[in-house]
C-alpha positions in Angstrom: 11.1 -2.8 12.1 7.8 -4.2 10.8 6.8 -4.8 7.2 3.5 -5.5 5.5 1.9 -6.0 2.1 -0.8 -3.5 1.4 -3.3 -4.8 -1.2 -5.1 -1.9 -3.0 -8.2 -1.7 -5.1 -8.5 1.3 -7.3 -11.0 3.0 -9.6 -11.0 1.6 -13.1 -8.0 2.8 -15.1 -6.2 4.3 -12.1 -3.8 1.4 -11.1 -0.7 2.7 -12.8 -1.1 6.2 -11.5 -1.8 4.9 -8.0 1.2 2.6 -8.0 3.5 5.5 -9.2 2.2 7.8 -6.5 2.3 5.4 -3.6 5.8 4.2 -4.5 7.1 7.7 -3.6 5.6 7.6 0.0 8.3 7.3 2.6 8.3 3.7 4.0 7.1 2.1 0.8 9.7 -0.3 -0.4 8.0 -1.4 -3.6 4.6 -0.9 -5.4 3.5 -3.0 -8.4 0.4 -3.1 -10.6 -1.1 -6.5 -10.6 -4.1 -8.4 -12.0 -6.8 -10.1 -10.0 -9.1 -8.8 -7.2 -6.5 -6.1 -6.3 -5.0 -3.6 -8.6 -1.8 -2.6 -6.8 0.3 -4.4 -4.1 2.9 -2.5 -2.2 5.4 -3.5 0.4 6.0 -1.1 3.3 8.0 -0.9 6.4 7.9 1.2 9.6 9.4 1.2 13.0 6.3 0.0 14.8 2.9 -1.5 13.9 1.3 1.8 15.0 3.6 3.8 12.6 2.7 1.4 9.8 -1.0 1.8 10.5 -0.6 5.6 10.5 1.2 5.6 7.2 -1.5 3.5 5.6 -4.3 5.6 6.9 -2.8 9.0 6.6 -0.8 8.7 3.4 -1.7 5.6 1.3 -5.5 5.8 1.7 -5.5 9.5 0.9 -4.2 8.9 -2.6 -6.8 9.8 -5.2 -8.2 6.7 -7.0 -7.9 4.3 -4.1 -11.2 2.7 -3.1 -10.1 0.1 -0.6 -6.9 -1.3 1.1 -6.1 -4.5 3.0 -3.0 -4.5 5.1 -1.2 -7.8 5.6 1.6 -7.7 8.2 4.6 -10.0 7.5 5.2 -12.5 10.3 8.2 -14.7 10.8 7.1 -18.0 12.3 
């Protein structure tokens, strides 16, 4: 199992709506509105890194109002 934080930039005024929609995507553990350079941060998990990438590209990035994402895989050093 792999996990990652996905940092999301949205169109102005869309953060709450985007957070609500992405929180319902299978594999998303949590999604929160935040302030700063990103508008929403979500934590996601998948069986493999490829599955995680597919989820971000095929499901998260397709949500209306999202302008950019940055995926940060969690590592255990």
